[in-house]
N, C-alpha and C positions, 0 to 999 in steps of 0.2 A: 333735820340736817340736809344740807345740800349734797346730793349724790354726785353732781357734776363737780362741785367745788372740791370735794374730798379726793377725787381721782388724781393721782400724780401724773405729771407729764414727763415722759422719757425722751431724752435728747438723742436724735440719731447721730451717726458719725458725721463730722464736719460742721456741726452746729454748735455755736458758742453763745452763752447767755451771760449778760452783765447786768447786775442790779446795783444802781447807785444809791447813795444814802437819801436822796430826795425821791425815792420810789420811782425812778425812771428805769424801765426795763428795756434793754437793747438786745436783740437777737440777730446774730450774724450767721450766714450760711452760704452755700454755693449759689443760690438764686438772688442774694441781696441782703440788705440790712433793714430791719424794721425797729421802730421805737414805740413804746406805749407808756404813758404816765399812769401810775396806779394810785388809787386813793390811799392817803396816809394811814387809814385804819387797817387796811389789808396788808399783811406781810407776805412777801414772796421769798422763798428760800431755795437755794441750789445746793443739793447734796450729792456731789459726784455724778452728775449726768441725770439726776432726777429732780424735777422742779415741783415744789408743793406750794399751795396757796392756803393761807390760814387767816381766820377772822378772830377778832377779840371776844365778841359776845354772840348770843343767839338772837339779837334784835333784828327786826325785819329788814332795815336798810343794810345791815352787815351781811345777812343771809343772801340778799339780792346781789350785792356787789361781789360776794365770794364766788358764786357760780359765773358771774359775768366776766370777771378778770381771769379766771381759770380758762374759760372758753376763748377769750381774746388771745391769751398767751399760747394756748394750744394751736389756734389758727395761725399765729405768727410762726411757730416752730414748723408747722406743716408747710406754710408758704415759702419759707426760706430754704427748706429741704426739697420739697417736691414741686411746689407752685400750684396755682389754681388755673383751671381752664374753663372758659365759658364759650359755648357755641350757640349761635343764633342763626335762624334761617329766615329768608325773605320769601313770603308766599304771596304771589300775585303776578299778573301778566305785566311784563316790562320792568319788574323790580330788579335792580342791579346794585352791586356794591363794588367799589374799587378802592384800593389803598395807595397812598402816595406819602411815604414817610410815616409821620404820626397823624396824618389826616385820613379820614374815612369819608368817601364821597358816595352818597346814596341817591338812587332814583326810586322814589316811593309813590309814584303816581301823582305827585304835585306838579304844578306848572314849572317849578324850579327844582334843581337838585339840592340836597341837604348836605352840607359839609360839616363834619364833626371833628374838632381838634381833640386828640386824645392825650392824656398825660404821658410823660416819657417813660414811666415805669411799665406801661402796658405794651406788649408786643401784639400786633394785630395782623391778620392775613384774611383775605377774601378769596374764596374759591367758587368757581362756577363750572359745573359739568353740564353737558348738553342733556336736556330732558329732565334736569333736576333743579331744585330751588337753590339760589345762591346761599352760601354759608359763610358767616363771619366767625372767625375763631380768634379769641382773645386769651392771652396768657399773662399772668402777673403773680407776684409774691404776696401782694396785699389783697386779702379776701374782700375787705370792705370797699376798697377802691374799685376793684373789678366788678363787684355787684352793683355799685352806684352807676358806673358807666353803662353796664348792661341794662339797667332799669331805664336810664336816660334814652338809650337807643331804642328800647321797646316802646317807650312813651311817644316816640315820633310817629308811629303808626301801629296802634294796638290791634291785635287780631279781632276782626269783627265776627259776630256769630252766624252770619248767613252764608257767606262764601269762605270764610276763614282767612281772608286776605290780611296781611300785616306782618309785623316783625314778631317772631316767637322764638322761644328757646327750643333747641333740638330735643324732640321727645315730648314736648309740652302738648297736653290734650286741650283742645278748644271745644267747648260745648257748642254744638251746632243747633240752630233753630230751623224749623220748617218754614218755608216761605209762605206766600199767600196760597190759600186753598184754591183749587180749581173751581171755576164758576159752575152754574147748573147745567 
């Protein structure tokens, strides 16, 4: 049995969930509205503020989708009530980040600056304190969207193992390698 799929999702105050007959689940809350299409085999029930996800059989595809949709719905509920925050830091000499509306302008050691257009659901801010690495902070209700944007940002300049320069998540550990050994 799926332990994740069996766990009920409790709705916090101010969060409403609507389940249409075509298995389209809509979650509304103070941080926004999210929608998710659910497989027709999986049933989603709302019993007075507690959402449960059920499957018809113990077949392998049904077991897999059971846990998947429960996790997706739980992330939607958390997103519209609390939201998700991702912080990334730029490690390297001359690495900078500035924001202008929904555009993020990055100086990552290339001959040109990189401009990233962000989706309107994401709130972004860039902070730079003297003597510290610049930090990019992104907030969004959609966990999948913010994770995808953070991965795209990190892929622009991945942390390299010798000096550790690049874009990394705050608190991420980068395995460092020893450089060349000293000569004789």
